N, C-alpha and C positions, 0 to 999 in steps of 0.2 A: 504493500500500500504506500510505502514511503516514496517509491519511484513511479507511482501511477496516480491517476485521478479517478474519482468515482462520483457519480451523480445519481440522486434519487434512489439510493439503496435503503434497506430497512434500518431505521435508527430511532431508538426511543428518546424521550426527553432527557433521561439520565444516561449520557454516553459513557460507556466503559471502554478503557483503552487496554491493550494487551500489556503483559508484564514488561516487555522491552520498550514500550512507548510511554515516555514519562510526560505527564501533563504539567505544563508550566502553570503554576498556580498564581496566587495573589490577584492582581487586577485583570489578568487575562481570562479569568473564568467568568462565565455568564455575562458576556459582553453583548449588549443589545446593539445590533448593527443594521445597516440598510444595504442590501445586496443589489447587484446589477439587475436581478429579476424582480426588483421592487417588492420584496417581501421582508417583513420584519422578522429578525431571527437572532441567533446567538452565535458568537464566534469563539472557538476554542483553539488554543495553540499548544502543540506538543513538541517534543524534540525531533519528530519525524515528519509532521504534516500540520496543515491548517484545516480545521473542520468548521463548517457552517451548516446550521440547520434552521428551518423555519420554526418559529414558536407555535404557530397555529397548526402546522402540518409537519411534524418531525420527520416524516418519510421523505419530504422534500429537503434534500441536503446535498452537501458538496464536500469532498475530501481532496485536498491538493497536497501531494507529496512534494517535499522541497526540491527533489531532483528534477521535477517538471517545471520549476519556476525559472523563467528566462530573465525576468526583471521584476523588481518590487520597489515601489516608491510611494511617496505621499504627495498629494496635490490638493489644491483648493477646488471644491466642486459645489454645484448648486443642488441642494436637496429640496424635494417638495415638502418635507416635514420641517426642516431646520433652516432652509435658505442656504446661504453661503457657509460652508463648513469644510473641515479637513476630511479627505477621503484617502483610502488605501487602494492603490492600483496594482494588480498582480497580473503580469503577462506570463502565460504558461504555454507549454507545448507537449502534446501527447499524441503518439502515433502520427507524427508529421502534421498534425492539425493544431493551430494556435487558438488559444482562448484568452480573453481578458475579463477579469472580474473586478468589480468596484465595490468597496465596503465603506459605509459612512457611519461613524460612531455617533450614537444618540445619547450616550451617557454623559451628563455634564460633569466637569471636573476631572476629565481624563485626557489632558492634552498630549501626554507622552505615550499613550497606549499604542499607537501605530508605530512609533519609533522603537518600541519594545519588540513588536512583531518583526520588524526589520532586523533588529539585533539578534533575535533567535535564529533567523534565517542565515545571517552572516556567520553565526557560530557553527551552523551546519556546514556551510561552504568551506570554512577554514579547518574543518576536522575530517576531511576526506581520506586522510591517511589511515584512519581507523577502518574504513569501509571499502576503499577502492584498491584494486590490483595495480601495483606500481612497478614499472621497469626503469632502471637507470635514474633513480631519484637520489636526493641528498640524504641518504640513510646513515652513513658511517662518518664518524669524526674521531680521528686519532685511533683508528682500528677498533673503535667501540661503537656499538649501536646507539643511535640517538633515540632515547626512549620517549615515548609519548606520555602525557599525563595518565595516570592509573595503569600504566604498563609495567610489567615485571618480567625479567628474564628468568626462565626456568631451567634452560640448558643452553650451553654454548659448545658446539662441536667443531673442532679443527680438522682440517684434512678431508673436507667433503667435496666430492666432484660433482659439478653441474654437467649433465649429459646432453646439453643443448647442441653441442657441436660434435664432430666426428672424433676429435681427440679428447674432449672434455676440458673443463676449467676447474682448477683447484681453488678452493675457497673455504670460508667459514660459515657455519650454519647456526642461526639463533632460533630458539623456540621460546615464545613469550605467551602471555595469557590473552593476547589480542591477535597475533599474527605469526607467520613464519618468515624469516629473512635470511637470504643468502647473499654473500658478496665475494668477488674474486680477490684473492690475496694480492695479486699483482696490480689490480686496478679497482679501487673502492667504488668507482662510479658504475662498474659493471655489476649490477645487483638486481634483486627482485624482492618485493614485499608482497606477501600473500595473506591478506586478512582471513580469519576463519569464516567470516561472513561470505566470502567468495569461493570457499572450497566446496567442491561437489563430492569428491571422493579421495581417500587416502589408502593406498594399497602398496604391497610389495610385489613387484613383477620381475620376471627374468628379462635381461637385456644382453646385448653383446658384451657388456662390461661385467656381467654377472647379475646377482640380485640387486635391485635398486628400489629406492623409495619413489613412488610415482604419485604426484599430486595433480588432480584434474580440477581446473577452476570452472566456475559457473559460466553459462552461455552469456550472461550479462557482462561479464568481465572479459569476454573474448574466447572462452572455451579452450584455454591453454592446457597442454599436458606437459608437465615438467618432471624430469627424472634426476634423482640425486643418488650418488654412490657413497654409502657409508660403510666403512670397515671398522671392526670385524662384523660378521653377520649378527652376532649377539647384540652389538650396539645398534645395528639397524633395526632389529626387532624391538629393542627397548625404546628406541626413538619413535617408531610407529605407534607403539602402545601409548606412549606419553602424549603424542600429538592427537591421537583419537580421543584420549581422555580429556585433554584441554578443549578440544573442539566440541565435545559433548557438553562440558561445563559452560562454554561460551554460548552455545545454542540455547541453553536453558536461561541464561542471563547475559545477553549481549552487552558489550560496551561500545556505544556508538560515538562517544567523544563529544557529544553536544551538551556542553555545560553552560548554563546561563543563570546568573544570579539576579533575581528580581530586586528592584529598588525597594527599600523599606516602605511599606504601605503606610500612609499617614493615618493617625488615629482619628476615629470619628469624632464629630463635634460633641456627642454625649460624653465621651471619655475625657474630653478636655474641659468640659464645663465644671466649674467649681461652685458648689452650693454656698450661697451667701450665709454667713454666720451673723446672727443677731447679737450685738453687743449688750451686755448686762448693764444698762445705764438707766438711772432714774432721772426723769426730767422734772426739775423744780419749776412748778407753775406759779410760784409766789409773785404776786403783783408788785412787791416792793422793788425787786430788781428791775422790773420793767419800767417803773417810774424813775428810778435812778438813771437807767440807761437813756431814757427819753430826754431827761434834763441835761445829761452829760453830752448827748449828741447835739443839743440845742445851744452849746456854748459859743458857737461861731455865728450867732444871730447878728444881723446888721443893726438893730435898734431895740430898745427896751419896750415891753408892753406897757400899755397905759395903766396908771396906778388906780387901785380901787380900795375902799375901806373894808377892813376885815373885822367883823363883829367879834370873832373868836379871840383875836389878838388886841383889838381896840386901837388899831393904827392902820395907816395906809400901806398896802403892799402891791407888788406887781401882780397883775391879773394872772391867775393860774391857767394852764393849758386845759383844754376840754378833756374831761374824764379823770382829772386828778383832784385830790383833796389835801388840805393842810395836814390832816391826821395821817394820811398815807406818806406824806413827805417827812413828817417827824419820825415815823417808824423806820424809814430808810436811814435817817441820820443816826438813830439810836442803835 
């Protein structure tokens, strides 16, 4: 499925992925999008493919293997639902036929969503050494195998003959948890890398050089048949047994090399909201303070109020402000 495309196959609302297909979680799950077929749906991104399905009709869906993608980019598009918005354009090729798909994100607050999709695809493109049959690549440095992340060497065999020519070429054989590598001792650039993913069969066959390890690659990788002469025969049998065992382990849990770390998802507003704490404060509603403050604030008045006779004091005083009494003012002063 990773190298192919599928349309309108049976797919339920809760899509399950096989053990070797890792769903990239966080913001990429349950993304509501707008596809080229003008249907509202959900976009899911795994380490091998992009999946879209209609929310109303899950059987209407699309699966795009990364190996089918020719170009993936973001542009500004006009959506009937959102107007001008960012869209993801995916140009693909399957069986000599080209297809273009357009997805528009309808979830607010996800401006980097499509750039994350592009980053996962880039991680797939830059990790082909895990999955592709390679000839004459930069595999060796200082006579040592350049290991891939998560790769471990289980055996290194010197004096292994590559039987691709009439005379054979003497070299070194590496057995890892991801692939089999051989390189010529006289020329490091004359080499071959055979991932377990591309191995069709591993056998011991008779040749004009005697018993040899014969590895047949998949048709997708070219259908190569490679022969290696390992001496003595006991070591040959031991190596074949080890390769078959590692191949079986790899088939049960493949390492595709597509590693992508999602950015930390921002916390929801509810998690960031702090409940307001009520201070334990008693408010003094005494009118005395209010009277004092009112007269204190009146200290910058431009002119005195007119004098009036106070029967309580028996003399003339400045007219009090409305709402105040002599008794209240005396209580403030005392």
